[in-house]
C-alpha positions in Angstrom: -2.4 72.9 27.9 -5.2 71.9 25.7 -4.8 68.8 23.5 -5.8 69.3 20.0 -7.9 66.4 18.7 -8.1 65.8 15.0 -11.4 66.6 13.5 -14.0 63.8 13.3 -13.8 63.9 9.5 -10.1 62.9 9.8 -11.0 59.7 11.8 -13.6 58.8 9.2 -11.1 59.4 6.4 -8.6 57.2 8.1 -11.2 54.4 8.6 -12.1 54.7 4.9 -8.5 54.4 4.0 -8.0 51.4 6.2 -11.1 49.7 4.8 -9.9 50.5 1.3 -6.4 49.2 2.1 -7.8 46.0 3.7 -10.0 45.4 0.6 -7.1 46.0 -1.7 -4.9 43.6 0.4 -7.7 40.9 0.4 -8.1 41.3 -3.4 -4.3 41.0 -3.8 -4.2 37.8 -1.7 -7.1 36.4 -3.6 -5.4 37.2 -6.8 -2.2 35.6 -5.7 -4.0 32.5 -4.6 -5.9 32.4 -7.9 -2.6 32.8 -9.7 -1.0 30.0 -7.7 -4.0 27.7 -8.5 -3.8 28.6 -12.2 0.0 28.1 -12.2 -0.4 24.7 -10.5 -3.2 23.7 -12.9 -1.0 24.8 -15.8 1.9 22.7 -14.4 -0.4 19.7 -14.1 -1.6 20.3 -17.6 2.0 20.2 -18.9 2.9 17.3 -16.7 4.5 14.8 -17.5 7.2 16.0 -19.9 9.5 13.0 -19.4 9.7 9.4 -18.2 8.1 8.5 -14.9 9.8 6.1 -12.5 7.5 3.7 -10.6 9.5 1.9 -7.8 8.1 -1.5 -6.7 9.8 -2.1 -3.3 9.7 -5.9 -3.7 11.2 -8.5 -5.9 9.5 -9.3 -9.3 6.6 -11.8 -9.3 4.5 -10.7 -6.3 1.2 -8.8 -6.1 2.9 -5.4 -5.8 4.8 -6.1 -9.0 1.7 -7.3 -10.8 -0.3 -4.3 -9.9 2.6 -1.9 -10.5 3.1 -3.2 -14.0 -0.6 -3.2 -14.7 -1.1 0.5 -13.7 2.3 1.5 -15.2 1.1 0.3 -18.6 -2.1 2.3 -18.4 -0.5 5.5 -17.1 2.1 5.3 -19.9 -0.6 5.1 -22.5 -2.7 7.8 -20.9 0.1 10.3 -20.3 2.0 9.4 -23.5 5.2 9.1 -21.5 7.0 5.9 -20.5 6.4 4.7 -17.0 9.3 2.5 -16.1 8.9 -0.1 -13.3 12.0 -0.6 -11.1 12.1 -3.4 -8.5 14.0 -2.4 -5.3 13.2 -5.1 -2.8 14.3 -5.6 0.7 13.4 -4.8 4.4 9.7 -5.4 3.9 9.5 -2.8 1.2 11.3 -0.1 3.1 14.4 0.2 1.0 12.6 1.1 -2.2 10.1 3.3 -0.3 12.8 5.2 1.5 14.4 5.9 -1.9 11.2 7.5 -3.1 10.7 9.5 0.1 14.0 11.3 -0.7 13.2 12.0 -4.3 12.0 15.4 -5.6 8.2 15.8 -5.2 7.7 16.5 -8.9 5.6 13.4 -9.8 8.4 11.8 -11.7 9.3 9.3 -9.0 6.5 7.2 -7.5 6.3 4.1 -5.4 3.9 1.1 -5.1 3.1 1.6 -1.4 1.0 -0.8 0.7 0.1 -2.2 4.0 3.4 -3.9 4.3 5.8 -1.1 3.4 3.7 1.8 4.9 1.9 0.3 7.8 3.6 -2.7 9.2 7.3 -2.3 8.4 7.7 1.3 9.7 6.4 0.1 13.1 9.0 -2.7 13.2 11.8 -0.4 12.0 11.0 3.0 13.4 13.0 6.0 12.2 13.5 5.0 8.6 10.6 7.2 7.5 7.3 8.4 8.6 4.6 6.8 6.4 2.3 9.8 6.7 4.7 12.8 6.9 7.2 11.6 4.3 4.8 10.6 1.5 2.0 12.0 -0.6 -0.6 9.2 -0.8 -2.2 9.3 -4.3 -4.4 6.4 -5.2 -5.4 3.0 -3.9 -4.9 0.1 -6.3 -6.5 -2.7 -4.3 -5.2 -6.2 -3.6 -5.9 -9.8 -2.6 -6.4 -11.6 0.7 -3.6 -13.5 2.4 -3.5 -17.2 1.7 -2.2 -20.0 4.0 -0.6 -22.5 1.6 1.5 -25.6 1.7 3.5 -27.6 -0.8 1.2 -30.2 -2.3 3.7 -33.0 -1.5 3.3 -32.3 2.2 1.0 -34.7 4.1 -1.3 -31.9 5.0 -4.8 -32.0 3.6 -6.5 -29.1 5.3 -6.4 -26.6 8.1 -6.9 -29.1 10.9 -4.3 -31.4 9.3 -1.8 -28.5 9.4 -2.3 -28.0 13.1 -1.9 -31.7 13.8 1.2 -32.0 11.6 3.0 -29.0 13.1 2.3 -30.3 16.6 4.1 -33.5 15.7 7.3 -31.8 14.5 9.9 -31.7 17.3 11.9 -29.1 15.5 8.9 -27.2 14.3 7.8 -26.3 10.8 9.4 -23.7 8.6 7.2 -21.2 6.9 7.9 -18.5 4.4 6.6 -14.9 3.9 7.5 -12.3 1.3 9.6 -10.6 4.0 9.5 -9.3 7.6 7.2 -6.3 7.6 4.8 -7.7 5.0 1.1 -8.5 5.6 1.9 -12.2 5.0 4.4 -12.0 7.8 2.1 -10.2 10.2 -0.7 -12.7 9.5 1.5 -15.7 9.8 3.1 -14.5 13.1 -0.3 -13.6 14.5 -1.5 -17.1 13.6 1.5 -18.7 15.2 1.1 -16.7 18.4 -2.6 -17.4 18.6 -2.2 -21.1 18.1 1.1 -21.3 20.1 2.7 -23.5 17.4 6.3 -24.2 16.9 6.8 -22.5 13.5 10.0 -21.0 12.2 9.7 -17.9 10.0 11.9 -17.6 6.9 11.8 -14.1 5.3 12.3 -13.6 1.6 12.8 -10.4 -0.5 9.4 -10.7 -2.1 6.7 -13.2 -3.0 8.4 -14.4 -6.2 11.4 -16.1 -4.5 9.2 -17.3 -1.6 6.9 -19.1 -4.1 9.8 -20.6 -6.0 11.2 -22.2 -2.8 7.7 -23.3 -1.8 7.1 -25.0 -5.1 10.5 -26.7 -4.9 9.5 -27.9 -1.4 12.5 -26.1 0.1 10.1 -24.6 2.6 6.8 -26.5 3.3 4.4 -23.7 4.1 3.8 -20.0 3.5 1.6 -17.0 4.3 1.4 -14.8 1.2 -1.0 -13.0 -1.0 -3.4 -15.3 -2.8 -2.5 -13.7 -6.1 1.1 -14.8 -5.7 0.0 -18.4 -5.1 -3.3 -19.0 -7.0 -1.8 -20.1 -10.3 0.2 -22.8 -8.5 -2.8 -23.8 -6.4 -4.7 -24.3 -9.7 -1.9 -26.3 -11.2 -1.8 -28.6 -8.2 1.7 -27.7 -7.0 0.4 -25.9 -3.9 -2.5 -26.6 -1.5 -4.7 -23.7 -0.3 -5.8 -24.2 3.4 -7.4 -20.9 4.4 -7.8 -17.2 3.3 -8.2 -13.9 5.1 -11.1 -12.7 3.0 -14.3 -11.8 4.8 -16.2 -14.5 2.8 -15.3 -17.5 0.8 -14.0 -16.7 -2.6 -16.1 -17.7 -5.7 -12.9 -19.2 -7.4 -12.2 -21.3 -4.3 -15.6 -22.1 -2.8 -14.2 -25.1 -0.8 -11.5 -23.1 1.0 -12.6 -21.7 4.4 -11.9 -18.2 5.7 -10.0 -17.8 9.0 -13.1 -16.1 10.4 -15.2 -19.2 9.9 -12.5 -21.3 11.4 -12.7 -19.2 14.5 -10.0 -16.5 13.9 -11.8 -13.3 12.9 -8.7 -11.3 13.8 -7.1 -12.8 10.7 -9.4 -11.0 8.3 -8.1 -8.4 5.9 -6.9 -7.5 2.4 -3.3 -6.9 1.4 -3.7 -3.6 -0.3 -1.3 -1.8 -2.6 -1.3 1.8 -3.8 0.5 4.6 -5.6 2.3 7.2 -3.4 5.0 9.8 -4.0 7.3 12.0 -1.9 5.8 14.5 0.5 4.9 17.9 -1.0 3.7 16.9 -4.5 1.6 19.5 -6.2 -2.1 18.8 -5.6 -3.0 19.2 -9.2 -0.5 16.5 -10.3 -1.8 14.2 -7.4 -5.3 14.6 -8.6 -4.3 14.0 -12.2 -2.6 10.7 -11.3 -5.4 9.7 -9.0 -8.1 10.2 -11.7 -6.1 8.2 -14.2 -5.3 5.3 -11.8 -9.0 5.0 -11.0 -9.9 5.1 -14.7 -7.3 2.5 -15.5 -8.5 0.1 -12.8 -12.0 0.1 -14.4 -10.9 -0.9 -17.9 -12.0 -4.4 -19.0 -8.4 -5.6 -19.3 -7.6 -4.5 -15.7 -10.8 -5.9 -14.3 -10.1 -9.2 -16.0 -6.5 -9.4 -14.8 -7.4 -8.5 -11.2 -10.2 -11.1 -11.1 -7.6 -13.7 -12.3 -5.3 -12.6 -9.5 -8.1 -12.7 -6.8 -7.8 -8.9 -6.4 -10.4 -6.3 -5.7 -9.8 -2.7 -7.0 -9.9 0.3 -4.7 -11.7 3.6 -5.5 -10.8 6.7 -3.4 -9.9 10.2 -4.2 -6.5 11.3 -2.9 -7.9 12.8 0.3 -10.0 9.7 1.0 -7.1 7.4 0.4 -4.9 9.4 2.7 -7.5 9.0 5.5 -7.6 5.3 4.7 -3.8 4.9 5.2 -4.1 6.7 8.5 -6.9 4.3 9.6 -4.9 1.2 8.6 -2.0 2.4 10.6 -4.3 2.8 13.6 -5.8 -0.7 13.0 -2.6 -2.7 12.4 0.0 -0.7 14.2 -0.5 -2.2 17.7 -0.3 -5.8 16.4 2.8 -5.0 14.4 4.4 -3.2 17.4 3.6 -6.2 19.6 5.3 -8.6 17.2 8.3 -6.3 16.9 8.7 -6.3 20.7 8.4 -10.1 20.9 10.9 -10.7 18.2 13.6 -8.7 20.0 
């Protein structure tokens, strides 16, 4: 039996059809992608159409609250829609953050994220949320260094005096932080472990209530953001002993850094940012990012941040997302070690 092969022209014709079909499919896919991009851009152009909710996962009065209200005011004016700040404190920022992680990813529910709530606390309380997978990281706001402060009525004049005083307390010295899982807590616990001092941690639901008790001398010492304490340092109610900034601060030239005191591991900034639920449209993310960065460069914002000893950040959304991942890699091991020791 002879097998009848189709003529060569038939193969060529089929190849031409396949090529034509492939080109048509590619063109259709490009068209769909272009339509999707245009639709997303159109959605971002129309967004926002209603009130935006900005959750601050700490009590009022701290650095997160200050920055949240600062940027909320600017975004409200820029987007011509109210941006309402809601304080949902507790669990080192995880309660309010978890609430936002479960919200629809439409840009109308955002959170003031930060090193405490999205780097340190998730290590200490694993399983509540994944700081990378469960959030869209939008824009870095910036923040202040951590300050080691004592009530001015305490007989502690400086850093060396603090060490000496604590060593003489048979029951140890109580110290406050804005909450377990915050950068103040991590810094204070790292300091305590490094110095092997008898210090008893008291966790608060934010810097505001911690400062109130510190001023009232209900607790003698604290590790918290400098912006939460500097007004009371300037008024003479609190005494600033050391800061975690890389260099001495111009507004406090006589206050040493931990690095120059011999503790370079206690160097870093408590940063805060704007994040949202995972899966937010990129066009909306970029729109918020651009406006946050613009807002941080206004004269009013720069003046307020300088008064609060804060430094503004400046990343696009992709760069900021990489920054969060690098901070998790940097601080995660120390936070994990403290979590194990506290159990």
